[in-house]
C-alpha positions in Angstrom: -252.6 100.8 -83.4 -251.5 97.7 -85.2 -248.4 97.0 -83.1 -246.5 100.3 -83.4 -248.2 101.3 -86.7 -251.1 103.8 -86.4 -254.1 103.2 -88.7 -256.8 105.9 -89.3 -257.2 109.1 -87.3 -255.1 111.1 -89.8 -252.2 108.7 -89.8 -250.4 108.0 -93.1 -252.2 105.4 -95.3 -250.5 102.1 -94.7 -249.6 99.3 -97.2 -250.3 95.7 -96.4 -249.7 92.4 -98.0 -250.1 88.7 -97.0 -247.6 85.9 -97.1 -248.2 82.9 -99.3 -245.9 80.5 -97.4 -247.0 77.8 -95.0 -246.9 79.5 -91.6 -245.4 76.4 -90.0 -242.4 77.1 -92.3 -241.0 79.7 -89.9 -237.8 80.5 -91.8 -239.5 80.6 -95.2 -242.3 82.8 -93.9 -239.9 85.2 -92.1 -237.8 85.5 -95.3 -240.9 86.6 -97.2 -241.9 89.0 -94.4 -238.5 90.7 -94.6 -238.8 91.0 -98.4 -242.2 92.6 -98.0 -241.0 95.0 -95.4 -238.0 95.9 -97.6 -240.4 96.7 -100.4 -242.4 99.1 -98.2 -245.0 97.0 -96.4 -246.1 98.5 -93.1 -248.1 95.5 -91.9 -248.1 91.9 -93.0 -250.9 89.3 -92.7 -250.1 85.7 -92.0 -252.6 82.8 -92.1 -253.4 80.9 -88.9 -255.4 78.1 -90.3 -254.2 75.1 -88.1 -252.5 74.5 -84.8 -249.1 74.1 -86.6 -249.5 77.6 -88.1 -250.2 79.0 -84.6 -247.0 77.4 -83.3 -245.2 79.0 -86.2 -246.7 82.4 -85.5 -245.3 82.3 -81.9 -241.8 82.0 -83.4 -242.4 84.5 -86.2 -244.0 87.4 -84.3 -241.0 88.3 -82.1 -238.6 88.2 -85.2 -240.8 90.1 -87.6 -239.7 93.6 -88.6 -243.3 94.7 -89.0 -246.6 94.0 -87.1 -248.2 90.7 -87.9 -252.0 90.3 -88.5 -253.3 86.7 -88.1 -255.8 85.7 -90.8 -258.6 83.6 -89.1 -261.2 81.6 -90.9 -263.9 79.2 -89.6 -262.3 78.2 -86.3 -262.4 80.7 -83.5 -259.9 78.7 -81.5 -257.2 79.6 -84.0 -257.9 83.3 -83.1 -257.3 82.5 -79.5 -254.1 80.6 -80.5 -252.9 83.6 -82.5 -253.5 85.9 -79.6 -251.4 83.6 -77.4 -248.7 83.8 -80.1 -248.6 87.5 -79.6 -249.9 88.9 -83.0 -250.6 92.6 -83.3 -254.1 92.2 -84.9 -256.7 89.6 -85.9 -258.6 89.5 -89.2 -262.0 87.8 -88.8 -264.4 87.1 -91.6 -268.0 87.5 -90.4 -269.2 85.0 -93.0 -267.3 82.0 -91.6 -267.2 82.4 -87.9 -270.9 82.6 -87.3 -271.7 81.8 -83.7 -272.2 85.0 -81.8 -270.8 83.5 -78.6 -267.6 82.6 -80.4 -267.3 86.1 -81.9 -267.8 87.8 -78.6 -265.4 85.5 -76.8 -262.6 86.5 -79.3 -263.6 90.2 -78.9 -263.4 90.0 -75.1 -259.9 88.4 -75.3 -258.8 91.1 -77.7 -260.2 93.7 -75.4 -258.3 92.3 -72.4 -255.0 92.2 -74.5 -255.4 95.5 -76.3 -255.3 93.8 -79.7 -257.4 95.3 -82.6 -259.6 93.3 -85.0 -260.2 93.8 -88.7 -263.7 92.8 -89.7 -263.0 91.4 -93.2 -266.2 91.1 -95.1 -265.8 89.3 -98.4 -268.4 89.3 -101.2 -267.9 85.5 -101.6 -268.7 84.6 -98.0 -271.7 86.5 -96.7 -274.0 85.0 -94.0 -276.7 83.0 -95.8 -279.5 84.9 -94.2 -278.1 88.3 -95.2 -277.5 87.0 -98.8 -281.1 85.7 -99.0 -282.4 89.0 -97.7 -281.0 90.7 -100.8 -282.2 88.2 -103.3 -279.3 85.7 -103.1 -277.1 88.4 -104.5 -273.9 90.1 -103.2 -274.9 93.8 -103.0 -273.2 96.8 -101.3 -276.0 96.9 -98.8 -275.5 93.2 -97.9 -271.8 93.7 -97.3 -272.3 96.7 -95.1 -275.0 94.9 -93.1 -272.6 92.0 -92.5 -270.0 94.4 -91.2 -272.5 96.2 -88.9 -273.8 92.9 -87.5 -270.2 92.0 -86.5 -269.8 95.5 -85.0 -272.9 95.0 -82.9 -271.5 91.8 -81.4 -268.3 93.7 -80.5 -270.4 96.5 -79.0 -272.0 94.0 -76.6 -268.7 93.4 -75.0 -267.4 96.9 -75.2 -264.9 96.3 -77.9 -264.2 99.3 -80.1 -260.7 98.9 -81.6 -261.9 97.9 -85.1 -261.0 98.5 -88.7 -263.3 97.2 -91.5 -263.0 96.0 -95.1 -265.8 95.2 -97.5 -263.9 93.7 -100.4 -265.3 92.4 -103.7 -263.9 91.3 -107.0 -266.2 93.7 -108.8 -264.7 97.2 -108.8 -268.1 99.1 -109.0 -269.5 96.9 -106.2 -266.5 97.4 -104.0 -266.5 101.2 -104.5 -270.2 101.5 -103.6 -269.9 99.2 -100.6 -267.1 101.3 -99.1 -269.0 104.5 -99.9 -272.0 103.3 -98.0 -269.8 101.9 -95.1 -268.1 105.3 -94.8 -271.5 106.9 -94.3 -272.3 104.8 -91.2 -269.1 104.3 -89.3 -266.0 106.3 -88.4 -263.9 103.1 -88.0 -260.7 103.0 -90.1 -261.3 101.3 -93.5 -259.0 98.7 -95.2 -259.4 99.0 -99.0 -258.9 96.3 -101.5 -260.3 94.6 -104.6 -260.3 90.9 -103.7 -259.1 88.4 -106.2 -258.0 91.1 -108.6 -256.0 88.6 -110.6 -252.6 88.6 -112.2 -250.8 91.8 -113.5 -251.3 93.9 -115.4 -255.1 93.5 -115.3 -255.1 92.9 -111.6 -253.1 96.1 -110.9 -255.5 98.1 -113.1 -258.6 96.7 -111.3 -257.2 97.2 -107.9 -256.0 100.7 -108.7 -259.4 101.6 -110.2 -261.1 100.7 -106.9 -258.6 101.8 -104.4 -257.5 105.1 -106.0 -261.2 106.2 -106.6 -261.9 105.8 -102.9 -258.7 107.4 -101.7 -259.3 110.4 -104.0 -262.7 110.8 -102.2 -261.0 110.7 -98.8 -262.1 107.1 -98.0 -259.6 104.6 -96.7 -256.9 104.3 -94.2 -254.9 101.2 -95.2 -254.7 99.2 -98.5 -253.8 95.9 -100.1 -253.4 94.9 -103.7 -254.7 91.3 -103.9 -252.7 90.1 -106.9 -252.1 86.7 -108.3 -248.4 87.3 -108.1 -245.4 87.5 -105.8 -246.7 89.4 -102.7 -243.7 91.8 -103.1 -245.4 93.0 -106.3 -248.5 93.9 -104.2 -246.4 96.1 -101.9 -244.6 97.8 -104.8 -248.0 98.6 -106.5 -249.4 99.9 -103.2 -246.5 102.1 -102.4 -246.4 103.5 -105.9 -250.1 104.3 -105.8 -249.8 106.2 -102.6 -246.7 108.1 -103.8 -248.4 109.0 -107.0 -251.4 110.4 -105.1 -249.1 112.3 -102.8 -250.4 110.3 -99.8 -246.9 109.0 -98.8 -243.5 110.4 -99.2 -241.6 109.1 -102.2 -239.2 106.2 -101.2 -237.7 105.2 -104.5 -237.2 106.8 -107.9 -240.4 107.9 -109.7 -239.3 107.4 -113.3 -241.3 109.4 -115.9 -240.7 109.2 -119.6 -242.3 110.5 -122.8 -244.4 108.1 -124.8 -242.1 108.7 -127.8 -242.9 110.1 -131.2 -241.4 110.8 -134.6 -239.1 113.4 -133.1 -237.4 110.9 -130.7 -233.7 110.7 -131.2 -233.4 107.4 -129.2 -235.3 104.3 -128.5 -237.2 105.8 -125.6 -238.8 102.5 -124.6 -235.4 100.8 -124.3 -233.6 103.6 -122.5 -236.5 104.0 -120.0 -236.4 100.3 -119.3 -232.6 100.4 -118.8 -233.0 103.3 -116.4 -235.7 101.5 -114.5 -233.5 98.5 -114.1 -230.4 100.6 -113.2 -232.2 102.4 -110.4 -233.7 99.1 -109.2 -234.1 99.1 -105.5 -232.0 102.2 -104.9 -233.8 104.3 -102.3 -233.5 107.6 -104.1 -236.7 109.6 -103.4 -236.5 111.6 -106.7 -238.5 112.1 -109.8 -236.3 111.3 -112.8 -237.3 111.9 -116.5 -236.2 110.2 -119.7 -237.2 112.2 -122.8 -236.8 111.3 -126.4 -235.8 114.7 -127.8 -234.5 118.2 -126.8 -237.4 120.0 -128.5 -239.8 119.6 -125.6 -237.9 117.4 -123.2 -236.6 119.8 -120.6 -239.8 121.9 -120.7 -242.3 119.1 -120.4 -240.3 117.4 -117.6 -239.1 120.7 -116.1 -240.6 119.8 -112.7 -238.6 116.6 -112.4 -235.7 116.6 -110.0 -233.5 115.3 -112.8 -233.8 114.3 -116.4 -232.1 113.6 -119.7 -233.2 114.3 -123.2 -231.6 112.9 -126.4 -230.4 115.1 -129.2 -227.8 114.8 -132.0 -226.3 111.5 -130.6 -225.9 113.2 -127.2 -227.7 113.2 -123.9 -228.7 116.6 -122.4 -228.9 116.4 -118.7 -231.2 118.8 -116.9 -231.8 119.5 -113.2 -235.2 121.0 -112.3 -235.6 122.1 -116.0 -232.1 123.8 -116.1 -229.7 122.4 -118.6 -226.7 121.0 -116.7 -224.5 118.8 -118.8 -224.0 117.1 -122.1 -222.9 113.4 -122.3 -222.5 110.8 -125.0 -225.7 109.0 -125.8 -224.4 105.6 -124.6 -223.7 107.1 -121.1 -227.2 108.6 -120.6 -228.4 106.0 -118.1 -225.2 105.8 -116.1 -225.2 109.6 -115.9 -228.7 109.6 -114.6 -227.9 107.2 -111.8 -224.7 109.1 -110.9 -226.4 112.5 -110.7 -229.5 111.1 -108.9 -227.3 109.6 -106.2 -225.5 113.0 -105.9 -228.7 115.0 -105.7 -230.2 112.6 -103.1 -227.1 113.1 -100.9 -226.2 116.7 -101.5 -229.3 118.4 -102.9 -230.4 120.3 -106.0 -228.4 123.5 -105.2 -225.2 121.6 -104.8 -225.8 119.8 -108.1 -226.4 123.1 -110.0 -223.3 124.7 -108.5 -221.3 121.8 -109.8 -222.1 122.4 -113.6 -221.6 124.9 -116.4 -225.2 125.9 -117.0 -224.5 128.4 -119.7 -222.4 125.9 -121.8 -225.0 123.1 -121.4 -227.8 125.5 -122.4 -225.9 126.5 -125.6 -225.3 122.9 -126.6 -229.0 122.0 -125.9 -230.2 124.9 -128.1 -227.8 124.0 -130.9 -229.1 120.4 -131.0 -232.7 121.7 -130.7 -232.3 123.9 -133.7 -230.6 121.0 -135.7 -233.6 118.8 -135.0 -236.1 121.5 -136.0 -234.1 122.2 -139.2 -234.3 118.5 -140.2 -238.1 118.8 -140.0 -238.2 122.0 -141.9 -239.4 125.4 -140.9 -243.0 124.4 -141.8 -243.1 120.7 -140.9 -246.9 120.8 -140.6 -247.3 122.6 -144.0 -249.2 125.3 -142.1 -249.5 127.9 -144.9 -251.3 125.4 -147.2 -253.6 124.4 -144.3 -254.5 128.0 -143.5 -255.4 128.7 -147.2 -257.6 125.6 -147.2 -259.4 126.9 -144.1 -259.9 130.3 -145.7 -261.5 128.8 -148.8 -263.9 126.7 -146.6 -265.0 129.8 -144.6 
């Protein structure tokens, strides 16, 4: 348990991030913590790098909406300060608190207070002797050995309440390290690609590593380490978990066709308008924006709600059933209106509110018009078949 949030043991995968404010700036740090919690963060890490930060933590912890993890580097006394401040968890880096007696002292204090520890191994800060053992290289084996060494110190004092991370900036290295770690411990694992960089590349790298492991059943809590506003980390993490079906959808999942020559609208523009219109509305629905009525409702038939363009009109569909026809310029507003209604009243109530037969007739009419514009044989199929026959 990290505060009141369970990690591991079949609990939902949690999303974490870290503040980038000075911890001594209590109000500024709290403001960011509330923004992170509002975006879906379950746990937030805050640095405790000096005595002033520890004082700040003592004021932040009781006012935070989510459990606070204190990030500790180099100085074990800051870990003790953070415990006095009332944090829900510590993150220790084995590579920079190296004296066994200091590590065990912190573990004993955590044991007495019922506070868990994350062993945060980082590819850039391995113990020198471990790095030398593996040819002065960061390898999966070296990272796992570092984690197990720290675990052994904890075992000496009977401390078991541990989660572990073995992060690296190399995606293949990170994946293999976690795979090896999962083979030798049942401790909950915190996943991340460290120093992933700015979006969109950073999101791609982090997703490649985290999603691969989650799909294999490895991982209990995640963080996207992006060079960006921490809120973007949380949004990416939530979206990943929702996409994998590992967390219930919180906000709109907007799907849209990639557009093609059949599109009757600027799909890119309308999809972006829809994304902005839904914004932070907490509507746990899948909503589709489709460029034409030829394939739109069929391809997006599993969406809770969608709209397809045709003949200067928007054809609204609910779970693949044609529901209404609206002017093209009202497509986005209509989506938001109906999504809000469905979220409150449900699919059945929405379908009961519309003239399905009329909407289906109008959609078919526009579909036939679009097909007619392209011709009965838009692909010149007869000529192609004759060519194939000659070749055979």
